[in-house]
Biopython code that builds the backbone (N, CA, C, O; Angstrom):
import numpy as np
from Bio.PDB.StructureBuilder import StructureBuilder

atoms = [
    (1, "MET", "N", (0.851, -1.173, 0.000)),
    (1, "MET", "CA", (0.000, 0.000, 0.000)),
    (1, "MET", "C", (0.897, 1.236, 0.000)),
    (1, "MET", "O", (1.936, 1.264, 0.659)),
    (2, "GLU", "N", (0.489, 2.232, -0.731)),
    (2, "GLU", "CA", (1.254, 3.471, -0.838)),
    (2, "GLU", "C", (0.272, 4.639, -0.828)),
    (2, "GLU", "O", (-0.833, 4.537, -1.362)),
    (3, "SER", "N", (0.677, 5.729, -0.228)),
    (3, "SER", "CA", (-0.175, 6.920, -0.235)),
    (3, "SER", "C", (0.664, 8.146, -0.521)),
    (3, "SER", "O", (1.861, 8.178, -0.235)),
    (4, "TRP", "N", (0.023, 9.160, -1.090)),
    (4, "TRP", "CA", (0.679, 10.440, -1.323)),
    (4, "TRP", "C", (-0.350, 11.554, -1.170)),
    (4, "TRP", "O", (-1.554, 11.351, -1.328)),
    (5, "TYR", "N", (0.167, 12.727, -0.859)),
    (5, "TYR", "CA", (-0.673, 13.906, -0.672)),
    (5, "TYR", "C", (-0.129, 15.040, -1.517)),
    (5, "TYR", "O", (1.050, 15.381, -1.422)),
    (6, "ASP", "N", (-0.980, 15.623, -2.339)),
    (6, "ASP", "CA", (-0.629, 16.777, -3.167)),
    (6, "ASP", "C", (-1.160, 18.014, -2.444)),
    (6, "ASP", "O", (-2.354, 18.311, -2.494)),
    (7, "LYS", "N", (-0.266, 18.721, -1.779)),
    (7, "LYS", "CA", (-0.666, 19.868, -0.962)),
    (7, "LYS", "C", (-1.281, 20.989, -1.800)),
    (7, "LYS", "O", (-2.251, 21.620, -1.381)),
    (8, "GLU", "N", (-0.716, 21.236, -2.984)),
    (8, "GLU", "CA", (-1.202, 22.315, -3.838)),
    (8, "GLU", "C", (-2.660, 22.092, -4.265)),
    (8, "GLU", "O", (-3.472, 23.018, -4.238)),
    (9, "ASP", "N", (-2.976, 20.863, -4.655)),
    (9, "ASP", "CA", (-4.338, 20.550, -5.095)),
    (9, "ASP", "C", (-5.200, 19.957, -3.982)),
    (9, "ASP", "O", (-6.394, 19.732, -4.182)),
    (10, "ASP", "N", (-4.608, 19.699, -2.808)),
    (10, "ASP", "CA", (-5.304, 19.159, -1.638)),
    (10, "ASP", "C", (-5.977, 17.814, -1.951)),
    (10, "ASP", "O", (-7.164, 17.609, -1.700)),
    (11, "ILE", "N", (-5.154, 16.902, -2.517)),
    (11, "ILE", "CA", (-5.642, 15.577, -2.889)),
    (11, "ILE", "C", (-4.833, 14.520, -2.139)),
    (11, "ILE", "O", (-3.602, 14.535, -2.156)),
    (12, "LEU", "N", (-5.538, 13.610, -1.488)),
    (12, "LEU", "CA", (-4.917, 12.463, -0.830)),
    (12, "LEU", "C", (-5.233, 11.233, -1.664)),
    (12, "LEU", "O", (-6.393, 10.975, -1.985)),
    (13, "ASN", "N", (-4.206, 10.475, -2.012)),
    (13, "ASN", "CA", (-4.388, 9.263, -2.796)),
    (13, "ASN", "C", (-3.847, 8.090, -2.001)),
    (13, "ASN", "O", (-2.724, 8.144, -1.499)),
    (14, "ILE", "N", (-4.633, 7.034, -1.883)),
    (14, "ILE", "CA", (-4.215, 5.817, -1.200)),
    (14, "ILE", "C", (-4.331, 4.687, -2.209)),
    (14, "ILE", "O", (-5.423, 4.359, -2.673)),
    (15, "GLN", "N", (-3.186, 4.095, -2.542)),
    (15, "GLN", "CA", (-3.161, 3.019, -3.526)),
    (15, "GLN", "C", (-2.994, 1.698, -2.799)),
    (15, "GLN", "O", (-2.034, 1.511, -2.052)),
    (16, "PHE", "N", (-3.930, 0.780, -3.016)),
    (16, "PHE", "CA", (-3.914, -0.528, -2.364)),
    (16, "PHE", "C", (-3.107, -1.548, -3.160)),
    (16, "PHE", "O", (-2.363, -2.348, -2.592)),
    (17, "GLU", "N", (-3.265, -1.510, -4.477)),
    (17, "GLU", "CA", (-2.584, -2.460, -5.353)),
    (17, "GLU", "C", (-2.139, -1.747, -6.621)),
    (17, "GLU", "O", (-2.676, -0.694, -6.967)),
    (18, "LYS", "N", (-1.167, -2.312, -7.307)),
    (18, "LYS", "CA", (-0.667, -1.721, -8.548)),
    (18, "LYS", "C", (-1.113, -2.543, -9.749)),
    (18, "LYS", "O", (-0.359, -2.717, -10.706)),
    (19, "GLU", "N", (-2.321, -3.039, -9.695)),
    (19, "GLU", "CA", (-2.869, -3.824, -10.806)),
    (19, "GLU", "C", (-3.230, -2.916, -11.969)),
    (19, "GLU", "O", (-3.160, -1.691, -11.862)),
    (20, "GLY", "N", (-3.610, -3.520, -13.063)),
    (20, "GLY", "CA", (-3.964, -2.772, -14.260)),
    (20, "GLY", "C", (-5.179, -1.884, -14.057)),
    (20, "GLY", "O", (-6.290, -2.371, -13.851)),
    (21, "TYR", "N", (-4.960, -0.588, -14.116)),
    (21, "TYR", "CA", (-6.033, 0.396, -13.971)),
    (21, "TYR", "C", (-7.016, 0.259, -15.123)),
    (21, "TYR", "O", (-6.612, 0.087, -16.273)),
    (22, "TRP", "N", (-8.311, 0.334, -14.813)),
    (22, "TRP", "CA", (-9.348, 0.291, -15.843)),
    (22, "TRP", "C", (-10.091, 1.615, -15.922)),
    (22, "TRP", "O", (-10.143, 2.236, -16.983)),
    (23, "LYS", "N", (-10.675, 2.058, -14.789)),
    (23, "LYS", "CA", (-11.392, 3.327, -14.802)),
    (23, "LYS", "C", (-11.570, 3.848, -13.383)),
    (23, "LYS", "O", (-11.338, 3.139, -12.403)),
    (24, "SER", "N", (-11.992, 5.121, -13.300)),
    (24, "SER", "CA", (-12.295, 5.764, -12.022)),
    (24, "SER", "C", (-13.800, 5.921, -11.891)),
    (24, "SER", "O", (-14.506, 6.172, -12.868)),
    (25, "VAL", "N", (-14.275, 5.768, -10.660)),
    (25, "VAL", "CA", (-15.697, 5.906, -10.378)),
    (25, "VAL", "C", (-15.855, 6.946, -9.277)),
    (25, "VAL", "O", (-15.293, 6.794, -8.193)),
    (26, "GLU", "N", (-16.617, 8.000, -9.551)),
    (26, "GLU", "CA", (-16.850, 9.025, -8.544)),
    (26, "GLU", "C", (-17.919, 8.538, -7.574)),
    (26, "GLU", "O", (-19.028, 8.191, -7.980)),
    (27, "LEU", "N", (-17.576, 8.517, -6.290)),
    (27, "LEU", "CA", (-18.483, 8.018, -5.266)),
    (27, "LEU", "C", (-19.271, 9.132, -4.593)),
    (27, "LEU", "O", (-20.175, 8.860, -3.804)),
    (28, "GLY", "N", (-18.940, 10.374, -4.894)),
    (28, "GLY", "CA", (-19.603, 11.516, -4.278)),
    (28, "GLY", "C", (-18.753, 12.127, -3.183)),
    (28, "GLY", "O", (-17.823, 11.496, -2.681)),
    (29, "ASN", "N", (-19.070, 13.342, -2.820)),
    (29, "ASN", "CA", (-18.349, 14.072, -1.771)),
    (29, "ASN", "C", (-16.845, 14.144, -2.019)),
    (29, "ASN", "O", (-16.060, 14.168, -1.072)),
    (30, "GLY", "N", (-16.441, 14.178, -3.294)),
    (30, "GLY", "CA", (-15.027, 14.320, -3.618)),
    (30, "GLY", "C", (-14.214, 13.058, -3.426)),
    (30, "GLY", "O", (-12.995, 13.132, -3.273)),
    (31, "ILE", "N", (-14.850, 11.911, -3.431)),
    (31, "ILE", "CA", (-14.136, 10.644, -3.275)),
    (31, "ILE", "C", (-14.248, 9.869, -4.582)),
    (31, "ILE", "O", (-15.338, 9.676, -5.120)),
    (32, "ILE", "N", (-13.086, 9.428, -5.080)),
    (32, "ILE", "CA", (-13.016, 8.730, -6.362)),
    (32, "ILE", "C", (-12.313, 7.398, -6.147)),
    (32, "ILE", "O", (-11.243, 7.349, -5.541)),
    (33, "ALA", "N", (-12.908, 6.324, -6.638)),
    (33, "ALA", "CA", (-12.312, 4.991, -6.546)),
    (33, "ALA", "C", (-11.737, 4.613, -7.899)),
    (33, "ALA", "O", (-12.395, 4.772, -8.927)),
    (34, "ASP", "N", (-10.504, 4.112, -7.898)),
    (34, "ASP", "CA", (-9.890, 3.574, -9.112)),
    (34, "ASP", "C", (-10.125, 2.071, -9.119)),
    (34, "ASP", "O", (-9.882, 1.382, -8.128)),
    (35, "ILE", "N", (-10.602, 1.578, -10.254)),
    (35, "ILE", "CA", (-10.985, 0.185, -10.384)),
    (35, "ILE", "C", (-10.055, -0.513, -11.380)),
    (35, "ILE", "O", (-9.676, 0.065, -12.399)),
    (36, "SER", "N", (-9.693, -1.765, -11.073)),
    (36, "SER", "CA", (-8.855, -2.550, -11.977)),
    (36, "SER", "C", (-9.729, -3.214, -13.030)),
    (36, "SER", "O", (-10.957, -3.190, -12.947)),
    (37, "LYS", "N", (-9.075, -3.804, -14.017)),
    (37, "LYS", "CA", (-9.796, -4.468, -15.101)),
    (37, "LYS", "C", (-10.629, -5.645, -14.607)),
    (37, "LYS", "O", (-11.620, -6.011, -15.240)),
    (38, "ASP", "N", (-10.233, -6.248, -13.471)),
    (38, "ASP", "CA", (-11.013, -7.373, -12.938)),
    (38, "ASP", "C", (-11.999, -6.951, -11.845)),
    (38, "ASP", "O", (-12.549, -7.796, -11.138)),
    (39, "GLY", "N", (-12.219, -5.630, -11.709)),
    (39, "GLY", "CA", (-13.254, -5.124, -10.818)),
    (39, "GLY", "C", (-12.848, -4.839, -9.387)),
    (39, "GLY", "O", (-13.707, -4.510, -8.570)),
    (40, "LYS", "N", (-11.571, -4.952, -9.052)),
    (40, "LYS", "CA", (-11.113, -4.647, -7.695)),
    (40, "LYS", "C", (-10.876, -3.150, -7.541)),
    (40, "LYS", "O", (-10.455, -2.480, -8.483)),
    (41, "MET", "N", (-11.150, -2.629, -6.346)),
    (41, "MET", "CA", (-10.792, -1.244, -6.059)),
    (41, "MET", "C", (-9.303, -1.240, -5.724)),
    (41, "MET", "O", (-8.877, -1.866, -4.754)),
    (42, "ILE", "N", (-8.511, -0.526, -6.538)),
    (42, "ILE", "CA", (-7.063, -0.532, -6.364)),
    (42, "ILE", "C", (-6.535, 0.751, -5.732)),
    (42, "ILE", "O", (-5.400, 0.793, -5.257)),
    (43, "ALA", "N", (-7.361, 1.801, -5.727)),
    (43, "ALA", "CA", (-6.934, 3.067, -5.123)),
    (43, "ALA", "C", (-8.160, 3.915, -4.824)),
    (43, "ALA", "O", (-9.238, 3.720, -5.386)),
    (44, "ILE", "N", (-7.956, 4.856, -3.923)),
    (44, "ILE", "CA", (-9.003, 5.822, -3.607)),
    (44, "ILE", "C", (-8.364, 7.193, -3.573)),
    (44, "ILE", "O", (-7.276, 7.365, -3.022)),
    (45, "GLU", "N", (-9.028, 8.156, -4.154)),
    (45, "GLU", "CA", (-8.542, 9.529, -4.213)),
    (45, "GLU", "C", (-9.548, 10.407, -3.485)),
    (45, "GLU", "O", (-10.752, 10.323, -3.726)),
    (46, "ILE", "N", (-9.043, 11.248, -2.594)),
    (46, "ILE", "CA", (-9.918, 12.104, -1.794)),
    (46, "ILE", "C", (-9.574, 13.557, -2.101)),
    (46, "ILE", "O", (-8.492, 14.040, -1.771)),
    (47, "LEU", "N", (-10.522, 14.241, -2.741)),
    (47, "LEU", "CA", (-10.356, 15.654, -3.066)),
    (47, "LEU", "C", (-10.682, 16.486, -1.831)),
    (47, "LEU", "O", (-11.491, 16.070, -1.001)),
    (48, "ASN", "N", (-10.064, 17.650, -1.701)),
    (48, "ASN", "CA", (-10.258, 18.510, -0.517)),
    (48, "ASN", "C", (-9.971, 17.743, 0.766)),
    (48, "ASN", "O", (-10.708, 17.842, 1.747)),
    (49, "ALA", "N", (-8.890, 16.981, 0.739)),
    (49, "ALA", "CA", (-8.548, 16.086, 1.836)),
    (49, "ALA", "C", (-8.377, 16.797, 3.176)),
    (49, "ALA", "O", (-8.774, 16.260, 4.210)),
    (50, "SER", "N", (-7.794, 17.988, 3.175)),
    (50, "SER", "CA", (-7.563, 18.671, 4.450)),
    (50, "SER", "C", (-8.875, 19.045, 5.132)),
    (50, "SER", "O", (-8.937, 19.112, 6.360)),
    (51, "LYS", "N", (-9.916, 19.286, 4.353)),
    (51, "LYS", "CA", (-11.219, 19.586, 4.944)),
    (51, "LYS", "C", (-11.873, 18.324, 5.476)),
    (51, "LYS", "O", (-12.458, 18.329, 6.559)),
    (52, "ILE", "N", (-11.772, 17.241, 4.714)),
    (52, "ILE", "CA", (-12.380, 15.980, 5.135)),
    (52, "ILE", "C", (-11.674, 15.427, 6.361)),
    (52, "ILE", "O", (-12.318, 14.901, 7.269)),
    (53, "PHE", "N", (-10.344, 15.544, 6.390)),
    (53, "PHE", "CA", (-9.569, 14.999, 7.495)),
    (53, "PHE", "C", (-9.118, 16.073, 8.473)),
    (53, "PHE", "O", (-8.064, 15.937, 9.094)),
    (54, "SER", "N", (-9.894, 17.132, 8.621)),
    (54, "SER", "CA", (-9.473, 18.222, 9.509)),
    (54, "SER", "C", (-9.219, 17.738, 10.931)),
    (54, "SER", "O", (-8.384, 18.305, 11.636)),
    (55, "SER", "N", (-9.919, 16.711, 11.356)),
    (55, "SER", "CA", (-9.695, 16.180, 12.701)),
    (55, "SER", "C", (-8.706, 15.015, 12.689)),
    (55, "SER", "O", (-8.378, 14.465, 13.740)),
    (56, "ALA", "N", (-8.232, 14.642, 11.501)),
    (56, "ALA", "CA", (-7.289, 13.522, 11.390)),
    (56, "ALA", "C", (-6.117, 13.912, 10.496)),
    (56, "ALA", "O", (-5.775, 13.181, 9.566)),
    (57, "LYS", "N", (-5.504, 15.051, 10.772)),
    (57, "LYS", "CA", (-4.415, 15.544, 9.929)),
    (57, "LYS", "C", (-3.202, 14.623, 9.944)),
    (57, "LYS", "O", (-2.347, 14.721, 9.064)),
    (58, "GLU", "N", (-3.112, 13.741, 10.913)),
    (58, "GLU", "CA", (-1.999, 12.799, 10.974)),
    (58, "GLU", "C", (-1.986, 11.881, 9.744)),
    (58, "GLU", "O", (-0.917, 11.463, 9.298)),
    (59, "VAL", "N", (-3.141, 11.572, 9.204)),
    (59, "VAL", "CA", (-3.221, 10.744, 7.997)),
    (59, "VAL", "C", (-2.504, 11.443, 6.854)),
    (59, "VAL", "O", (-1.745, 10.812, 6.120)),
    (60, "ILE", "N", (-2.735, 12.722, 6.700)),
    (60, "ILE", "CA", (-2.102, 13.488, 5.632)),
    (60, "ILE", "C", (-0.612, 13.660, 5.910)),
    (60, "ILE", "O", (0.191, 13.580, 4.981)),
    (61, "LYS", "N", (-0.227, 13.892, 7.146)),
    (61, "LYS", "CA", (1.180, 14.064, 7.479)),
    (61, "LYS", "C", (1.998, 12.827, 7.141)),
    (61, "LYS", "O", (3.143, 12.935, 6.701)),
    (62, "ARG", "N", (1.413, 11.654, 7.347)),
    (62, "ARG", "CA", (2.145, 10.408, 7.123)),
    (62, "ARG", "C", (2.222, 10.028, 5.655)),
    (62, "ARG", "O", (3.067, 9.218, 5.275)),
    (63, "ALA", "N", (1.356, 10.596, 4.822)),
    (63, "ALA", "CA", (1.371, 10.293, 3.386)),
    (63, "ALA", "C", (2.602, 10.936, 2.757)),
    (63, "ALA", "O", (3.042, 12.005, 3.181)),
    (64, "LYS", "N", (3.140, 10.288, 1.764)),
    (64, "LYS", "CA", (4.290, 10.803, 1.043)),
    (64, "LYS", "C", (3.872, 12.021, 0.225)),
    (64, "LYS", "O", (2.884, 11.958, -0.506)),
    (65, "HIS", "N", (4.601, 13.121, 0.334)),
    (65, "HIS", "CA", (4.266, 14.346, -0.382)),
    (65, "HIS", "C", (4.827, 14.320, -1.799)),
    (65, "HIS", "O", (5.940, 13.849, -2.031)),
    (66, "THR", "N", (4.039, 14.833, -2.744)),
    (66, "THR", "CA", (4.510, 14.943, -4.129)),
    (66, "THR", "C", (5.107, 16.315, -4.344)),
    (66, "THR", "O", (4.880, 17.231, -3.552)),
    (67, "ALA", "N", (5.850, 16.456, -5.385)),
    (67, "ALA", "CA", (6.511, 17.735, -5.674)),
    (67, "ALA", "C", (5.561, 18.807, -6.051)),
    (67, "ALA", "O", (5.976, 19.934, -6.321)),
]
sb = StructureBuilder()
sb.init_structure("model")
sb.init_model(0)
sb.init_chain("A")
sb.init_seg("    ")
for serial, (resi, resn, name, xyz) in enumerate(atoms, 1):
    if name == "N":
        sb.init_residue(resn, " ", resi, " ")
    sb.init_atom(name, np.array(xyz, "f"), 0.0, 1.0, " ", f" {name:<3s}", serial, name[0])
structure = sb.get_structure()
């Protein structure tokens, strides 16, 4: 599992597996699931992460920061 946080765009991404990406599905409230070709959820992307995790900023701190 790998995670990264883009501070400029305020996006937290948590990748569970590195399988073949097929498509993204918007789940609502700024949450997007990446789905593999065999139907597994391989990653989740959270838009406006600092607002969603305002009480759990440690999650964002521990994520690897992108340039």
